[in-house]
C-alpha positions as CSV (number, residue, x, y, z in Angstrom):
1,X,42.6,76.6,-24.6
2,X,39.7,74.3,-23.7
3,X,36.3,74.7,-25.4
4,X,33.2,75.5,-23.4
5,X,31.8,72.1,-23.9
6,X,34.8,70.3,-22.7
7,X,35.1,72.6,-19.7
8,X,31.4,72.0,-18.8
9,X,31.8,68.3,-19.2
10,X,34.9,68.3,-17.0
11,X,33.3,70.5,-14.4
12,X,30.0,68.5,-14.1
13,X,30.1,65.9,-11.3
14,X,30.1,62.2,-12.3
15,X,26.7,60.4,-12.1
16,X,26.5,57.7,-9.4
17,X,26.2,54.1,-10.6
18,X,22.7,52.6,-10.3
19,X,22.6,49.9,-7.7
20,X,20.5,47.5,-9.9
21,X,22.8,44.5,-9.7
22,X,22.9,44.2,-5.9
23,X,19.1,44.4,-5.7
24,X,18.6,41.8,-8.3
25,X,20.8,39.3,-6.7
26,X,18.6,38.8,-3.5
27,X,15.5,38.7,-5.7
28,X,17.0,36.0,-8.0
29,X,18.1,34.0,-5.0
30,X,14.7,34.3,-3.4
31,X,13.1,33.2,-6.6
32,X,15.4,30.2,-6.8
33,X,14.5,29.2,-3.2
34,X,10.8,29.6,-3.9
35,X,11.1,27.5,-7.0
36,X,13.0,24.9,-5.1
37,X,10.4,24.6,-2.4
38,X,7.6,24.7,-4.9
39,X,9.1,21.8,-6.7
40,X,9.6,19.9,-3.5
41,X,6.1,20.6,-2.0
42,X,4.1,20.1,-5.2
43,X,4.0,16.2,-5.2
44,X,2.9,15.9,-1.5
45,X,0.4,18.7,-1.9
46,X,-1.1,17.1,-5.0
47,X,-1.3,13.8,-3.1
48,X,-3.1,15.4,-0.2
49,X,-5.5,17.1,-2.5
50,X,-6.3,13.9,-4.3
51,X,-7.0,12.1,-1.0
52,X,-9.2,15.0,0.1
53,X,-11.2,15.0,-3.2
54,X,-11.5,11.2,-2.9
55,X,-12.8,11.4,0.7
56,X,-15.2,14.3,-0.1
57,X,-16.6,12.5,-3.1
58,X,-17.3,9.3,-1.2
59,X,-19.1,11.2,1.6
60,X,-20.9,13.6,-0.8
61,X,-22.3,11.0,-3.1
62,X,-22.7,8.3,-0.4
63,X,-20.7,5.7,-2.4
64,X,-21.0,2.3,-0.8
65,X,-17.7,1.0,0.7
66,X,-18.0,-2.3,-1.3
67,X,-17.8,-0.2,-4.5
68,X,-15.3,2.5,-3.6
69,X,-14.2,2.9,0.1
70,X,-13.1,6.2,1.3
71,X,-9.5,6.8,2.5
72,X,-10.7,7.0,6.1
73,X,-12.5,3.6,5.8
74,X,-9.3,2.1,4.3
75,X,-7.2,3.5,7.2
76,X,-9.7,2.1,9.7
77,X,-9.7,-1.3,8.1
78,X,-5.9,-1.3,8.1
79,X,-5.8,-0.4,11.8
80,X,-8.3,-3.1,12.7
81,X,-5.9,-5.9,11.7
82,X,-3.1,-6.7,14.2
83,X,0.5,-5.8,13.3
84,X,1.8,-9.4,13.2
85,X,-0.7,-10.2,10.4
86,X,0.5,-7.3,8.3
87,X,4.1,-8.2,9.0
88,X,3.6,-11.8,8.0
89,X,2.0,-11.0,4.6
90,X,4.5,-8.2,4.0
91,X,7.5,-10.4,4.7
92,X,6.1,-13.2,2.4
93,X,5.7,-10.9,-0.5
94,X,8.9,-9.0,0.0
95,X,10.9,-12.2,0.3
96,X,9.6,-13.6,-3.0
97,X,10.0,-10.2,-4.8
98,X,13.6,-9.7,-3.7
99,X,14.6,-13.3,-4.4
100,X,13.2,-13.0,-8.0
101,X,14.7,-9.6,-8.4
102,X,18.2,-10.5,-7.4
103,X,18.0,-13.7,-9.5
104,X,17.0,-11.6,-12.5
105,X,20.1,-9.3,-11.9
106,X,22.5,-12.2,-11.6
107,X,21.2,-13.9,-14.8
108,X,20.4,-10.8,-16.9
109,X,23.7,-8.9,-16.9
110,X,26.0,-11.8,-17.8
111,X,23.5,-12.9,-20.4
112,X,23.5,-9.4,-21.9
113,X,27.3,-9.5,-22.1
114,X,27.1,-12.8,-23.9
115,X,24.6,-11.5,-26.3
116,X,26.9,-8.5,-27.1
117,X,30.1,-10.5,-27.5
118,X,28.7,-13.4,-29.5
119,X,26.8,-12.8,-32.7
120,X,25.7,-16.5,-32.7
121,X,24.1,-16.2,-29.3
122,X,22.5,-12.9,-30.2
123,X,20.8,-14.5,-33.2
124,X,19.7,-17.6,-31.4
125,X,18.9,-16.5,-27.8
126,X,17.4,-13.1,-28.3
127,X,14.4,-14.2,-30.3
128,X,13.7,-16.9,-27.7
129,X,13.8,-14.2,-24.9
130,X,11.3,-12.1,-26.9
131,X,9.0,-15.1,-27.2
132,X,9.3,-15.8,-23.5
133,X,8.5,-12.2,-22.6
134,X,5.6,-12.1,-25.1
135,X,3.9,-15.0,-23.3
136,X,1.4,-13.8,-20.7
137,X,2.7,-14.6,-17.3
138,X,-0.8,-14.8,-15.9
139,X,-1.5,-17.7,-18.3
140,X,1.8,-19.5,-17.6
141,X,1.7,-19.0,-13.8
142,X,-0.7,-21.9,-13.1
143,X,1.4,-24.3,-15.2
144,X,4.6,-23.2,-13.3
145,X,2.8,-23.8,-10.0
146,X,1.6,-27.2,-11.0
147,X,5.1,-28.2,-12.4
148,X,7.3,-26.8,-9.5
149,X,4.9,-27.3,-6.6
150,X,3.5,-24.9,-4.1
151,X,6.7,-23.7,-2.4
152,X,8.5,-20.4,-2.9
153,X,10.3,-21.7,-5.9
154,X,7.5,-21.3,-8.5
155,X,6.7,-17.8,-7.1
156,X,10.4,-16.8,-7.4
157,X,10.4,-18.2,-11.0
158,X,7.4,-16.2,-12.0
159,X,8.9,-13.0,-10.4
160,X,12.1,-13.7,-12.3
161,X,10.4,-14.1,-15.6
162,X,8.7,-10.7,-15.2
163,X,11.7,-8.8,-14.0
164,X,14.6,-10.1,-16.0
165,X,13.7,-9.0,-19.6
166,X,14.0,-5.2,-19.1
167,X,17.4,-5.7,-17.5
168,X,18.6,-7.7,-20.4
169,X,17.4,-5.3,-23.1
170,X,18.7,-2.2,-21.3
171,X,22.1,-3.7,-20.6
172,X,22.5,-4.8,-24.2
173,X,21.5,-1.3,-25.4
174,X,24.0,0.3,-23.0
175,X,26.8,-2.0,-24.0
176,X,26.1,-1.3,-27.7
177,X,25.9,2.5,-27.1
178,X,29.7,2.7,-26.4
179,X,31.4,5.1,-28.9
180,X,33.2,3.2,-31.7
181,X,36.2,5.4,-31.3
182,X,36.9,4.1,-27.8
183,X,36.5,0.5,-29.0
184,X,38.9,1.1,-31.9
185,X,41.4,2.8,-29.5
186,X,41.2,-0.1,-27.0
187,X,41.8,-2.6,-29.9
188,X,44.7,-0.5,-31.2
189,X,46.3,-0.7,-27.7
190,X,45.8,-4.5,-27.8
191,X,43.3,-4.6,-25.0
192,X,41.6,-7.9,-24.5
193,X,37.9,-8.6,-24.9
194,X,37.4,-8.8,-21.1
195,X,39.0,-5.5,-20.5
196,X,37.0,-3.9,-23.3
197,X,33.8,-5.1,-21.6
198,X,34.8,-4.3,-18.0
199,X,36.5,-0.9,-18.5
200,X,34.8,0.5,-21.6
201,X,31.4,-0.9,-22.4
202,X,30.1,-1.5,-18.9
203,X,30.7,2.0,-17.6
204,X,28.8,3.4,-20.6
205,X,26.0,0.9,-19.8
206,X,25.7,1.8,-16.1
207,X,22.9,4.5,-16.6
208,X,21.0,2.0,-18.8
209,X,21.3,-0.7,-16.2
210,X,20.1,1.3,-13.3
211,X,17.2,2.6,-15.3
212,X,16.2,-1.0,-15.9
213,X,16.8,-1.9,-12.2
214,X,14.4,0.8,-11.1
215,X,11.7,-0.5,-13.4
216,X,12.3,-4.1,-12.4
217,X,11.8,-3.3,-8.7
218,X,8.2,-2.6,-9.4
219,X,7.9,-5.5,-11.8
220,X,9.3,-7.9,-9.2
221,X,6.5,-6.9,-6.8
222,X,4.0,-7.4,-9.5
223,X,5.4,-10.9,-10.2
224,X,5.2,-11.8,-6.5
225,X,1.6,-10.7,-6.4
226,X,0.6,-12.6,-9.6
227,X,2.2,-15.7,-8.1
228,X,0.3,-15.3,-4.9
229,X,-3.0,-14.8,-6.7
230,X,-2.5,-18.3,-8.3
231,X,-1.3,-20.3,-5.3
232,X,-0.2,-19.0,-1.9
233,X,-1.2,-19.2,1.8
234,X,0.4,-15.9,2.8
235,X,1.4,-12.7,1.1
236,X,-0.2,-9.4,0.2
237,X,-1.5,-10.8,-3.1
238,X,-3.2,-13.7,-1.2
239,X,-4.5,-11.1,1.3
240,X,-6.1,-9.0,-1.4
241,X,-7.7,-12.0,-3.1
242,X,-9.0,-13.3,0.2
243,X,-10.4,-9.9,1.2
244,X,-12.2,-9.4,-2.2
245,X,-13.7,-12.9,-2.0
246,X,-15.4,-11.9,1.2
247,X,-16.3,-8.4,-0.1
248,X,-14.0,-6.7,2.4
249,X,-13.0,-4.0,-0.1
250,X,-11.6,-1.5,2.3
251,X,-9.3,-4.2,3.6
252,X,-8.2,-5.1,0.0
253,X,-7.5,-1.4,-0.7
254,X,-5.3,-1.4,2.5
255,X,-3.3,-4.3,1.1
256,X,-3.0,-2.4,-2.2
257,X,-1.7,0.7,-0.4
258,X,1.0,-1.5,1.3
259,X,2.0,-2.9,-2.1
260,X,2.4,0.6,-3.6
261,X,4.5,1.6,-0.6
262,X,6.7,-1.4,-1.1
263,X,7.2,-0.6,-4.7
264,X,8.0,3.1,-4.0
265,X,10.5,2.1,-1.2
266,X,12.3,-0.4,-3.5
267,X,12.4,2.2,-6.3
268,X,13.9,4.9,-4.1
269,X,16.4,2.4,-2.6
270,X,17.6,1.6,-6.1
271,X,17.9,5.3,-6.9
272,X,19.9,5.9,-3.7
273,X,22.2,3.0,-4.5
274,X,23.0,4.6,-7.8
275,X,23.7,8.0,-6.2
276,X,26.0,6.3,-3.7
277,X,27.8,3.8,-5.9
278,X,28.0,5.5,-9.3
279,X,27.0,9.2,-8.9
280,X,28.8,10.1,-12.1
281,X,26.1,8.1,-14.1
282,X,23.3,10.5,-13.0
283,X,22.3,13.6,-15.0
284,X,23.5,16.9,-13.6
285,X,20.0,17.9,-12.4
286,X,19.6,14.7,-10.3
287,X,23.2,14.9,-9.1
288,X,22.5,18.3,-7.6
289,X,19.3,17.1,-5.9
């Protein structure tokens, strides 16, 4: 015979389930979308706000254009120059920057492999590389111009000297970051030194190499500009130096804006090459983006 409690429990209707989970899913998806668009829109909004504050400050405090030109004055001075003039200076700087950049890549990665595989070369060459990098390029640039002449060669050499050292250091660090277990396994399987470098060490060094390549894109532009400051007849560095010598500060700022745009474009092109060629070397967050 059933007890009164059990009969009451069996006779009471079952309580309906709370629909909490279905309501929380759209909210969480909406929050993710809002967070995604907030992350995407924050940098351009911050840039627009900075430009607006800059423009308002120049107009409010009546700052002379030869001290700090407003963004509108910079834009007007950029539009006053004809397009072929801009293209000529842009092509001259970009040509030297890319030549020095690719020369740095061609020399730096094999040199890093030699430094890793040979203890003798590591002890002899690495201190010399540090000494070369520690030498101020601005002080050496006039000597290089006098020695090599006023062609593109000295400007490419200056760009190369600025851009190659980060690639060497990052590649050496990446090659040495390979787990020792894999190295011992490859040696136990009688893999040669070349196969150890190509199939084991270099894949581990790829993230390090691309990090250095991204940094060197901006350094190559800096090297080209430094060389043009010393001796050049064309280029954005020459254009900025020429404009400031005649107190055309808005025009000089316009050249600076173009230089920043070149650096950003080269940086993003290097990042796009990494996503396209070796996407597995990216972190998961960047891989999703």
